One Martini backbone bead per residue (centre of mass of N, CA, C, O) as a GRO file, in nm:
protein
  369
    1MET     BB    1   5.364  -5.188  12.553
    2ILE     BB    2   5.377  -5.025  12.230
    3LYS     BB    3   5.260  -4.721  12.103
    4LEU     BB    4   5.237  -4.554  11.771
    5ALA     BB    5   5.257  -4.206  11.683
    6VAL     BB    6   5.195  -4.037  11.373
    7ASP     BB    7   5.291  -3.724  11.215
    8VAL     BB    8   5.242  -3.657  10.868
    9GLY     BB    9   5.397  -3.390  10.756
   10THR     BB   10   5.500  -3.191  10.512
   11THR     BB   11   5.764  -3.099  10.682
   12ASN     BB   12   5.706  -3.293  10.942
   13ILE     BB   13   5.787  -3.566  11.165
   14ASN     BB   14   5.593  -3.702  11.434
   15MET     BB   15   5.659  -3.887  11.742
   16ALA     BB   16   5.499  -4.133  11.969
   17PHE     BB   17   5.567  -4.327  12.261
   18TYR     BB   18   5.337  -4.563  12.414
   19ASP     BB   19   5.304  -4.689  12.738
   20THR     BB   20   5.075  -4.906  12.870
   21ASP     BB   21   5.183  -4.950  13.159
   22LYS     BB   22   5.250  -4.633  13.224
   23GLU     BB   23   5.048  -4.444  13.071
   24SER     BB   24   5.277  -4.311  12.876
   25VAL     BB   25   5.499  -4.114  12.730
   26VAL     BB   26   5.850  -4.202  12.655
   27ALA     BB   27   5.870  -4.074  12.348
   28TYR     BB   28   6.010  -3.836  12.132
   29THR     BB   29   6.011  -3.753  11.768
   30ASP     BB   30   6.185  -3.576  11.495
   31MET     BB   31   6.158  -3.483  11.143
   32PRO     BB   32   6.211  -3.425  10.834
   33ASN     BB   33   6.050  -3.408  10.533
   34ARG     BB   34   6.211  -3.534  10.243
   35GLN     BB   35   5.994  -3.455  10.031
   36SER     BB   36   6.081  -3.151  10.000
   37LEU     BB   37   6.257  -3.212   9.744
   38TYR     BB   38   5.956  -3.215   9.578
   39GLY     BB   39   5.832  -2.989   9.773
   40ARG     BB   40   5.680  -2.768  10.004
   41ASP     BB   41   5.416  -2.878   9.891
   42VAL     BB   42   5.158  -3.066   9.780
   43ILE     BB   43   5.134  -2.968   9.493
   44ASN     BB   44   5.434  -3.040   9.409
   45ARG     BB   45   5.416  -3.341   9.465
   46ILE     BB   46   5.188  -3.402   9.275
   47LEU     BB   47   5.349  -3.304   9.021
   48THR     BB   48   5.574  -3.510   9.047
   49ALA     BB   49   5.397  -3.770   9.036
   50THR     BB   50   5.269  -3.696   8.754
   51ARG     BB   51   5.526  -3.693   8.578
   52ASP     BB   52   5.635  -3.940   8.774
   53LYS     BB   53   5.537  -4.234   8.921
   54LYS     BB   54   5.797  -4.327   9.074
   55PHE     BB   55   5.780  -4.086   9.307
   56LEU     BB   56   5.571  -4.224   9.488
   57SER     BB   57   5.764  -4.447   9.600
   58VAL     BB   58   5.992  -4.256   9.685
   59MET     BB   59   5.817  -4.096   9.898
   60LYS     BB   60   5.741  -4.323  10.072
   61ASP     BB   61   6.030  -4.434  10.140
   62MET     BB   62   6.108  -4.190  10.307
   63VAL     BB   63   5.912  -4.222  10.533
   64VAL     BB   64   5.954  -4.513  10.616
   65SER     BB   65   6.249  -4.497  10.678
   66ASP     BB   66   6.225  -4.281  10.904
   67ILE     BB   67   6.048  -4.439  11.090
   68VAL     BB   68   6.224  -4.689  11.123
   69ASP     BB   69   6.474  -4.552  11.226
   70ALA     BB   70   6.335  -4.431  11.479
   71ILE     BB   71   6.255  -4.699  11.605
   72VAL     BB   72   6.538  -4.803  11.644
   73ASN     BB   73   6.667  -4.562  11.799
   74THR     BB   74   6.456  -4.534  12.034
   75SER     BB   75   6.469  -4.830  12.145
   76LYS     BB   76   6.761  -4.799  12.238
   77GLU     BB   77   6.740  -4.544  12.419
   78TYR     BB   78   6.461  -4.668  12.588
   79ASP     BB   79   6.455  -4.978  12.633
   80PHE     BB   80   6.315  -5.118  12.374
   81LYS     BB   81   6.142  -5.300  12.141
   82ALA     BB   82   6.025  -5.307  11.827
   83ASP     BB   83   5.825  -5.565  11.905
   84ASP     BB   84   5.659  -5.399  12.124
   85ILE     BB   85   5.487  -5.300  11.898
   86SER     BB   86   5.125  -5.314  11.856
   87ALA     BB   87   5.065  -5.011  11.738
   88VAL     BB   88   4.972  -4.787  11.460
   89CYS     BB   89   4.938  -4.430  11.393
   90LEU     BB   90   4.863  -4.238  11.101
   91SER     BB   91   4.870  -3.889  11.057
   92GLY     BB   92   4.730  -3.687  10.787
   93ASN     BB   93   4.716  -3.565  10.498
   94THR     BB   94   4.585  -3.666  10.208
   95THR     BB   95   4.858  -3.683  10.056
   96MET     BB   96   5.039  -3.837  10.264
   97ILE     BB   97   4.853  -4.093  10.282
   98SER     BB   98   4.842  -4.157   9.979
   99ILE     BB   99   5.148  -4.210   9.949
  100LEU     BB  100   5.163  -4.443  10.156
  101LEU     BB  101   4.945  -4.614   9.968
  102GLU     BB  102   4.985  -4.548   9.662
  103TYR     BB  103   4.812  -4.347   9.544
  104ASP     BB  104   4.668  -4.177   9.304
  105ILE     BB  105   4.732  -3.801   9.290
  106GLU     BB  106   4.654  -3.635   9.038
  107SER     BB  107   4.349  -3.540   9.130
  108LEU     BB  108   4.451  -3.347   9.366
  109GLY     BB  109   4.561  -3.110   9.149
  110VAL     BB  110   4.263  -3.101   9.011
  111SER     BB  111   3.984  -3.002   8.914
  112PRO     BB  112   3.780  -3.126   9.176
  113TYR     BB  113   3.966  -3.275   9.381
  114LYS     BB  114   4.005  -3.590   9.384
  115HIS     BB  115   3.977  -3.884   9.607
  116ILE     BB  116   4.060  -4.202   9.712
  117LEU     BB  117   4.059  -4.133   9.985
  118ASP     BB  118   3.861  -4.190  10.279
  119LYS     BB  119   3.872  -4.391  10.482
  120SER     BB  120   4.008  -4.553  10.706
  121VAL     BB  121   4.310  -4.751  10.722
  122ILE     BB  122   4.364  -5.107  10.778
  123THR     BB  123   4.676  -5.262  10.851
  124SER     BB  124   4.998  -5.394  10.815
  125ALA     BB  125   5.326  -5.358  10.859
  126LYS     BB  126   5.414  -5.537  10.625
  127GLU     BB  127   5.243  -5.387  10.402
  128LEU     BB  128   5.372  -5.100  10.453
  129PHE     BB  129   5.696  -5.163  10.495
  130LYS     BB  130   5.784  -5.432  10.410
  131ASP     BB  131   6.130  -5.478  10.421
  132LYS     BB  132   6.138  -5.255  10.667
  133CYS     BB  133   6.027  -5.426  10.882
  134VAL     BB  134   6.071  -5.417  11.266
  135VAL     BB  135   5.803  -5.518  11.332
  136LYS     BB  136   5.553  -5.691  11.366
  137PRO     BB  137   5.380  -5.798  11.090
  138ASP     BB  138   5.076  -5.790  11.250
  139CYS     BB  139   5.086  -5.502  11.306
  140LYS     BB  140   4.877  -5.255  11.352
  141VAL     BB  141   4.767  -5.013  11.096
  142ILE     BB  142   4.668  -4.672  11.104
  143LEU     BB  143   4.501  -4.470  10.858
  144THR     BB  144   4.381  -4.181  10.792
  145GLY     BB  145   4.139  -4.011  10.667
  146CYS     BB  146   3.893  -3.799  10.490
  147VAL     BB  147   3.717  -3.517  10.348
  148SER     BB  148   3.940  -3.395  10.151
  149ALA     BB  149   4.199  -3.294   9.977
  150PHE     BB  150   4.237  -3.047  10.231
  151ILE     BB  151   4.091  -3.247  10.446
  152GLY     BB  152   4.226  -3.431  10.679
  153GLY     BB  153   4.336  -3.661  10.934
  154ASP     BB  154   4.464  -3.441  11.109
  155ILE     BB  155   4.193  -3.289  11.166
  156LEU     BB  156   4.027  -3.517  11.276
  157SER     BB  157   4.214  -3.579  11.509
  158GLY     BB  158   4.185  -3.295  11.641
  159ILE     BB  159   3.874  -3.313  11.689
  160LEU     BB  160   3.881  -3.560  11.861
  161TYR     BB  161   4.066  -3.459  12.084
  162LEU     BB  162   3.873  -3.206  12.153
  163ARG     BB  163   3.581  -3.244  12.116
  164LEU     BB  164   3.451  -3.023  11.939
  165SER     BB  165   3.140  -3.106  11.909
  166ASN     BB  166   3.114  -3.037  12.239
  167LYS     BB  167   3.186  -2.728  12.156
  168TYR     BB  168   3.091  -2.432  12.151
  169ASN     BB  169   3.190  -2.220  11.937
  170SER     BB  170   3.462  -2.344  11.777
  171LEU     BB  171   3.817  -2.290  11.686
  172LEU     BB  172   4.041  -2.450  11.453
  173ILE     BB  173   4.401  -2.381  11.404
  174ASP     BB  174   4.628  -2.510  11.166
  175LEU     BB  175   4.964  -2.422  11.160
  176GLY     BB  176   5.105  -2.459  10.837
  177THR     BB  177   5.159  -2.523  10.520
  178ASN     BB  178   4.859  -2.608  10.587
  179GLY     BB  179   4.581  -2.416  10.661
  180GLU     BB  180   4.352  -2.535  10.889
  181ILE     BB  181   3.989  -2.478  10.940
  182VAL     BB  182   3.758  -2.519  11.224
  183LEU     BB  183   3.404  -2.472  11.270
  184ASN     BB  184   3.196  -2.490  11.561
  185VAL     BB  185   2.828  -2.508  11.569
  186LYS     BB  186   2.657  -2.694  11.756
  187GLY     BB  187   2.785  -2.963  11.578
  188LYS     BB  188   2.839  -2.779  11.331
  189MET     BB  189   3.087  -2.804  11.062
  190TYR     BB  190   3.357  -2.591  10.930
  191ALA     BB  191   3.579  -2.617  10.638
  192THR     BB  192   3.927  -2.511  10.562
  193SER     BB  193   4.183  -2.405  10.323
  194ALA     BB  194   4.509  -2.251  10.363
  195ALA     BB  195   4.774  -2.126  10.197
  196CYS     BB  196   5.103  -2.083  10.355
  197GLY     BB  197   5.336  -2.225  10.326
  198PRO     BB  198   5.662  -2.153  10.492
  199ALA     BB  199   5.616  -1.931  10.714
  200PHE     BB  200   5.563  -2.130  10.987
  201GLU     BB  201   5.839  -2.341  10.931
  202MET     BB  202   6.092  -2.268  10.694
  203SER     BB  203   6.189  -1.972  10.634
  204LEU     BB  204   6.429  -1.965  10.903
  205LYS     BB  205   6.612  -2.225  10.946
  206ARG     BB  206   6.894  -2.114  10.847
  207GLN     BB  207   6.883  -1.943  11.141
  208GLY     BB  208   6.731  -2.090  11.369
  209VAL     BB  209   6.433  -1.986  11.289
  210TYR     BB  210   6.105  -1.943  11.356
  211GLY     BB  211   5.793  -1.823  11.269
  212SER     BB  212   5.733  -1.686  11.543
  213SER     BB  213   5.984  -1.491  11.533
  214ALA     BB  214   5.906  -1.354  11.272
  215ILE     BB  215   5.644  -1.228  11.379
  216ASP     BB  216   5.784  -1.061  11.592
  217ALA     BB  217   5.951  -0.902  11.396
  218VAL     BB  218   5.729  -0.783  11.216
  219ALA     BB  219   5.590  -0.632  11.445
  220LEU     BB  220   5.822  -0.452  11.508
  221GLY     BB  221   5.873  -0.335  11.229
  222VAL     BB  222   5.591  -0.196  11.213
  223LYS     BB  223   5.634  -0.011  11.466
  224ALA     BB  224   5.919   0.114  11.346
  225LYS     BB  225   5.884   0.141  11.015
  226ILE     BB  226   6.038  -0.082  10.850
  227ILE     BB  227   5.744  -0.183  10.795
  228SER     BB  228   5.492  -0.172  10.608
  229LYS     BB  229   5.161  -0.238  10.573
  230GLU     BB  230   5.224  -0.371  10.280
  231GLY     BB  231   5.523  -0.523  10.319
  232SER     BB  232   5.758  -0.316  10.309
  233LEU     BB  233   6.070  -0.239  10.306
  234LYS     BB  234   6.276  -0.027  10.349
  235GLU     BB  235   6.483   0.098  10.115
  236GLU     BB  236   6.756   0.040  10.285
  237TYR     BB  237   6.653  -0.293  10.296
  238LEU     BB  238   6.590  -0.434  10.030
  239GLU     BB  239   6.876  -0.589   9.977
  240SER     BB  240   6.975  -0.675  10.287
  241GLY     BB  241   6.792  -0.634  10.496
  242ALA     BB  242   6.659  -0.686  10.844
  243LYS     BB  243   6.764  -0.661  11.173
  244ILE     BB  244   6.544  -0.824  11.415
  245GLY     BB  245   6.689  -0.902  11.654
  246ASN     BB  246   6.747  -1.254  11.551
  247VAL     BB  247   6.630  -1.149  11.279
  248HIS     BB  248   6.645  -1.185  10.916
  249LEU     BB  249   6.471  -0.975  10.701
  250THR     BB  250   6.321  -1.016  10.404
  251SER     BB  251   6.112  -0.961  10.157
  252ASP     BB  252   6.027  -1.257  10.121
  253THR     BB  253   5.950  -1.317  10.415
  254VAL     BB  254   5.739  -1.101  10.455
  255ARG     BB  255   5.562  -1.198  10.228
  256GLU     BB  256   5.493  -1.481  10.336
  257ILE     BB  257   5.351  -1.383  10.585
  258LEU     BB  258   5.139  -1.209  10.455
  259LEU     BB  259   5.005  -1.441  10.286
  260ALA     BB  260   4.937  -1.624  10.524
  261LYS     BB  261   4.771  -1.429  10.703
  262ALA     BB  262   4.557  -1.373  10.475
  263ALA     BB  263   4.460  -1.658  10.450
  264ILE     BB  264   4.362  -1.703  10.741
  265ALA     BB  265   4.170  -1.450  10.768
  266THR     BB  266   3.989  -1.541  10.521
  267GLY     BB  267   3.906  -1.816  10.642
  268ILE     BB  268   3.760  -1.704  10.893
  269GLU     BB  269   3.552  -1.541  10.738
  270GLY     BB  270   3.425  -1.775  10.575
  271LEU     BB  271   3.321  -1.937  10.812
  272THR     BB  272   3.148  -1.722  10.969
  273ASP     BB  273   2.966  -1.673  10.729
  274ALA     BB  274   2.859  -1.967  10.681
  275ALA     BB  275   2.745  -1.966  10.998
  276LYS     BB  276   2.635  -1.688  11.090
  277ILE     BB  277   2.874  -1.551  11.263
  278SER     BB  278   3.057  -1.394  11.486
  279TYR     BB  279   3.335  -1.340  11.666
  280ASP     BB  280   3.192  -1.303  11.947
  281GLU     BB  281   3.062  -1.608  11.922
  282VAL     BB  282   3.340  -1.717  11.977
  283ASP     BB  283   3.466  -1.901  12.254
  284ASN     BB  284   3.696  -2.087  12.115
  285ILE     BB  285   4.057  -2.099  12.044
  286TYR     BB  286   4.261  -2.330  11.856
  287ILE     BB  287   4.611  -2.382  11.842
  288ALA     BB  288   4.784  -2.555  11.605
  289GLY     BB  289   5.089  -2.672  11.604
  290CYS     BB  290   5.416  -2.628  11.672
  291PHE     BB  291   5.418  -2.317  11.615
  292GLY     BB  292   5.206  -2.243  11.841
  293ASN     BB  293   5.390  -2.276  12.103
  294TYR     BB  294   5.544  -1.975  12.022
  295LEU     BB  295   5.300  -1.782  12.007
  296ASN     BB  296   5.237  -1.444  12.001
  297ILE     BB  297   4.940  -1.320  12.036
  298ASP     BB  298   4.978  -1.021  12.018
  299ASN     BB  299   5.134  -1.023  11.744
  300ALA     BB  300   4.914  -1.168  11.584
  301VAL     BB  301   4.705  -0.946  11.618
  302TYR     BB  302   4.874  -0.698  11.516
  303ILE     BB  303   4.905  -0.834  11.210
  304GLY     BB  304   4.622  -1.005  11.150
  305LEU     BB  305   4.602  -1.324  11.211
  306ILE     BB  306   4.429  -1.246  11.457
  307PRO     BB  307   4.159  -1.150  11.589
  308LYS     BB  308   4.090  -0.934  11.838
  309ALA     BB  309   3.837  -1.099  11.951
  310PHE     BB  310   4.040  -1.362  12.030
  311LYS     BB  311   4.269  -1.296  12.235
  312ASP     BB  312   4.122  -1.426  12.517
  313LYS     BB  313   4.056  -1.732  12.359
  314VAL     BB  314   4.330  -1.867  12.348
  315ASN     BB  315   4.449  -2.207  12.271
  316VAL     BB  316   4.743  -2.387  12.308
  317ILE     BB  317   4.790  -2.742  12.173
  318GLY     BB  318   4.967  -2.824  11.952
  319ASN     BB  319   4.977  -3.155  11.818
  320SER     BB  320   4.671  -3.272  11.733
  321SER     BB  321   4.739  -3.507  11.550
  322LEU     BB  322   4.910  -3.673  11.743
  323LYS     BB  323   4.697  -3.671  11.981
  324GLY     BB  324   4.483  -3.817  11.811
  325ALA     BB  325   4.636  -4.081  11.758
  326LEU     BB  326   4.664  -4.152  12.054
  327THR     BB  327   4.345  -4.167  12.103
  328ILE     BB  328   4.298  -4.401  11.905
  329LEU     BB  329   4.493  -4.614  12.030
  330ASN     BB  330   4.321  -4.594  12.326
  331ASP     BB  331   4.049  -4.630  12.117
  332ASN     BB  332   3.909  -4.839  11.896
  333GLU     BB  333   3.630  -4.685  11.843
  334LEU     BB  334   3.747  -4.415  11.705
  335ILE     BB  335   3.786  -4.493  11.412
  336ASP     BB  336   3.483  -4.473  11.345
  337GLU     BB  337   3.437  -4.174  11.448
  338ILE     BB  338   3.628  -4.026  11.248
  339ASP     BB  339   3.443  -4.101  11.002
  340LEU     BB  340   3.169  -3.969  11.113
  341LEU     BB  341   3.255  -3.673  11.117
  342LYS     BB  342   3.214  -3.596  10.809
  343GLU     BB  343   2.905  -3.550  10.831
  344LYS     BB  344   2.954  -3.268  11.006
  345ILE     BB  345   3.103  -3.150  10.749
  346GLU     BB  346   3.157  -2.845  10.584
  347VAL     BB  347   3.299  -2.744  10.293
  348VAL     BB  348   3.485  -2.448  10.224
  349GLN     BB  349   3.529  -2.281   9.924
  350LEU     BB  350   3.686  -1.985   9.891
  351VAL     BB  351   3.701  -1.951   9.572
  352ASN     BB  352   3.360  -1.955   9.567
  353ILE     BB  353   3.361  -1.680   9.671
  354ALA     BB  354   3.266  -1.392   9.526
  355ASP     BB  355   3.481  -1.205   9.731
  356TYR     BB  356   3.761  -1.328   9.775
  357GLN     BB  357   3.974  -1.140   9.648
  358ASP     BB  358   3.894  -0.893   9.811
  359ARG     BB  359   3.951  -1.014  10.089
  360LEU     BB  360   4.247  -1.082  10.043
  361LEU     BB  361   4.339  -0.791   9.978
  362LYS     BB  362   4.241  -0.670  10.256
  363ASN     BB  363   4.458  -0.877  10.410
  364MET     BB  364   4.722  -0.732  10.261
  365PHE     BB  365   4.782  -0.632  10.565
  366PHE     BB  366   4.918  -0.472  10.841
  367LYS     BB  367   4.730  -0.460  11.142
  368GLU     BB  368   4.693  -0.226  11.363
  369VAL     BB  369   4.599  -0.242  11.736
   0.00000   0.00000   0.00000
């Protein structure tokens, strides 16, 4: 039998097919999330669904169609049948899962950011996929719950996969369109979300270059004085951009990276302050997300994305949301545990920190170390 794990990301959808007899993943596949047509981030998709309710079902249909097509194509390529799939777990942020369940998401986009989605939802393939269902109609489908509007099941899955609550003073950073950060201090967890935009995933795809290469190029540009500490290209490159290595950097791209790194750096500060610990007291740092697989830690530290104190403590773990979904599929009791995790998490709203704007502005520089 096959179990299917799906990470429904804002930008990309990643899938893993696990063979229970072989006790291993037999196929991976991924695709762009076509919902990006309605906005590169969750806020814009919420606004789209708010302006016209019909787009909620349109966006759900996009994801469902892509997942079903991937099931059909992958089953043919790897010689198993679609109805061999016995269980599916879909992990994603609060907005992505809410869209799949066709929950009204208007309240996710306005303060106080209320969410209908709460605990994980267990349904059937027929109920979720409707007339597009290609697996057995009664196939169990699990959709992860959430902590808040911006701390979703993808992060809960990552925490579960890492057993983060069992690791003293550990930090999980999921670098994606929405940058989520979780700090565990002896079983008590603090979480926040930092809007990163497209910097870590989409900014240079038209060049066939991903965010990690862009960070390398920016670090080199700062070292070579082509990019100022304030994030401006030298005057001679303002209109044409600068070719650094295999990356063509424009002012907009540099600005996207600067904003994203400032958001992450400020988020880390906010959580360590909330937990009343120093950077030196954090024992392990886990970098999640497909982007992190290719991240040059030295360059990330050089531009100030990651604090210097973390440099020798970083563990790159890949797609923790997908791995967490696989973990849930292979232990039925964990679906209850993922919901109980929420009781251990304190959500830190960065914008409510008194000096948030000052902190963000302080981090709006490329810091040479």
